[in-house]
N, C-alpha and C positions, 0 to 999 in steps of 0.2 A: 791844255784844259784837262781836268780830271776825267777819268773814264770808269764807268761801271761795265763789267763783263758779265754777260748772261750766257751760260752754257746750256744748250738744249739738245734733245734727242728726237724731236718730232712727236713725242707722245702727248697724252692729255696733260700730264704734269708740266710739260714744257710750255703749254699755252698759258697756264696760270703764272708760270715763272716769268715769261716775257712781258706779260701785262703788269706784273708787280715791278719788274725792272724798269719798264718804260715810265710808270707812274713816279717812281722814286727819282729816276734820272731827270725827268722833266721838272719835278718839284725843286730839286736841289741844283739844277742847272749844270749838269755834266753830260758828256757824251755817253751813248750806249753802244756797246759793241756786242752783237749777238754772234756766238760762235757755235760750230758743230765740229766735233772731232771724230774722224772715222779711221778705220784701219783697212789696209789692203791685204789680200791673202799673200802668204809667203810662197815665192816661186824660186826654185834653185836651178842653176845651170844656165850656160850661155845661150842655149836654144830659146830661152824665154825672154831674153833681154829686150828684143824689139817689141814683142807682144806686151811685156810689162810696162815699157815706157808709154805705149799707146793707152794701156789700161789706166795708168796714173793720170794722163791728160783727160781722158773721158770721164773718169770718176770725179776728178777735181771739178770739172765743169758741171757735171750732174748735181753734185752736192751743193755747189754755190748757187746754182739756179733754184734748186729745191728750197734752200734756206731763205732766199729772198722772197720766194712765193709764200712760204710758211709765215714769215713775219708780216708781210703785207696782208695776208688773209686774216690774221688774228688781231692785227692792230688797226687795220681798216684805212690806212692812208699810205701815200708814198713815203718811203723810208727817209728820203732826203728832207722832207718837210718836218720830220720828227727828230732830226739829228741822230739818226740810227745808221750804223754801219754793220755789215755782216761779213763773216769770213768762215768758210769751211776748209779744213786742212787735215792732212794725214798725220797720225801719230799712233804708235803702238800702244801707248798708255794714255787713257783719257785724262787722268789726273795730271800727268806730266804735260800734256798739251795745254790744258787750262792754265796751269801754273806758269808755263812759258809765256803765254799771252798776258797774264796778270803782271808778270815781271817786265815784259816789254813795254806795256802801256802804263806802268806804275799805277795799277788799278786802285780805285777808291773802295771797291767792293766787288765780290764775285757773287752772282745770283744763280742758284741751281734749284731744280725741282726735287722734292722729296719723293721717295718710293712709297707707294700706297697699295701695292698689289696684294699684300697679305699682312696679317698681324705680326708675323715674325719679321718681315722686312720693315714694318713700322718700328718695332722695338730695337732692332739692330741696324744701324746705318750700313750701307754698302761700303766697300773699300775705297771707292772714289771719294765719297764724302769725308771719311776719316782722314784720308791722305791730304785732302784739301785743307781741312781744319788744322792739321798738324804742321803743314808746310807753307801755306799761302802767306804772301807778304801783306795781306789785307783781310778784312772780315769776310766771312762766308754767310750769306743769307740764304737759308734753305726754306723753300716754300712748299707747303702741302698742296696737293692738287685740289683739295676741297676748300682751300682758304678763300674767304669771301671778301672782306673789306680791304681795300688798298688805301683807304684814308686813315692814316695812323693818328689815333687820338690818345692812346695810352700805351706806354712802353714800360715793361718791367726789366730791370737789370738785377740779376741774382748775384749777390756778392758774398765772398768769404773774407772781406776786409784785406785783400791783397793790395800792395802798392800798385801793381799793374792794372788793377781795376780802374784806377783814376784816369789813366790814359784812354782806356776803353770807354768809360762813361763820357769823356770829352768827345770822343768820336760819335757816340750815340746822340749827344746833345746837338751836334752839327746837323744830324738828320731830323731830330725832334723839332728844332727851331724852324725848319722850313714847313713843317706841318702844324706848328703851334701845338705840339703834343706834350702831354705830361710824361715825366719820367718818374717811375716809382722804384727806388733802390731798396731791395728787399734782402734780408738775411734770415735764415731759419736756424734757430738755436735749439739744440736738444735739451739743454738744461734750463728749466723754467726759472730757477733761482740763481742763474749764472750772471755773467757780466756782459751779456749780449747788448743790452741797451747802452751801457757805458762805452763799449767798443763802437757801437753805431754813432754815438755822439762825437767820438774822436774821428771816426771815418768821415762823417758828415763835414766836420770842420776842414779836414784835408781836401775833400772833394771841392768844396765851395771856394777854396783858395785857388784852385786851378780851373774850375768850370764856372763861367759867368752866367750860364743859362738859368733863368729864375724858376722855371716850372719843374722843380725837382723835389720829390718827397722821399723821406727815409723811414723805413719801418722794419721792426724785428718781429718775427713770428716764432712762437715757442711750440715745438712738437718733436716727438721721437720719429714720426713718419715724415721725413723730409720731402720725398717725392710727392706723396699724396697731398701733403699740406700745401706745397707749391702749386700743384694742379688745381686744388680747390680754390686757392687764392686767385689764380688766373681766371677760373670760371666765374667766380662771384664778382670780379672787378672788370669784366668785359675787356680783357687785355687784347691788344692788336698785334703785339710783337714782344718776344722774349729775347733778351740778350744775356750772354754769360761768357766767361773767360775759360778757355781750355788751358789747364795748367800742366807743366811738366815736372815741377819740383815738389817738395814737401813729402817725399816718400812714396813708395810703391802703392800702399793701400789707399792713400788719399787720391793718388793719380788714377788708380783703377776705379775707385768709387765715383770720382767726378766724371770720368769718361763715360761710365755706365749711365750717369744721370743725363749727360748730354745726349747719349743715344736714346734714352727713354723719352726725351723731350719730343721726339718725332711722333710718339703715340698720342700727343695732345691734339692731334687732328687738324683743326683749322688755324692754329696759331703758328705763324712763321718763327723761325729760330735764327737769331743773328749770333754767330759764334766768332770769338776773338782768340787768336793765338798769343799767349803771354810773351812770347819771344819778340813780338813787334811792339811791346809796350814797356 
């Protein structure tokens, strides 16, 4: 059975993340594995071997007990009733630990909480999130701690008409179908008199050949201010989730710009971001 992995750190943002992860896993009928990655202090020398082995055992037990209690407290039921498993484990790199579990379980999705401690952290994702987006074998769903609705009604997919977008939109449609949600495929064109609408018609035809979900709309927005235009569109259309593809090709400048846009998406506050790695599509 497919698995959603939710990585938490016991903070406020983790509470929102596990609630979202549980809602989605329940709705689409997959297992939920909640994990916590911790690191032990480095100890050198044979005189520490016995102490270190004991420390590993006690720390492992402490974190696994704490993780179960945290999930039960914030989800309100016995975990077995909700098809939820938990696992705390040691790893020097949080991203590496999360990725190893995603690969082991062939994860459908990884859910994490966004940082909201400061405006700077909102604007630029931490290294863990960037590493996950670049290397994960599945989509990354980043949840702001102030996110409200877990009932997905409208999803925006921001496209640049890449072939890989079609596979990502198909994945989005699998989620949307379970919530009976609309998908709005949006492209922002800087040139008002350009060929954005023509490209969108071509792209729409390509998507509908591969994606059978009916509740999909396609729209081109014209503006020089890509980020602000997208933000205004999300605000005015009451969007519940934004999805986009992280690209590695098409030159350094486009790669840098797109990554900057993905980072800025965190500053949208209450809207979760579903990020796909083009290498998987």
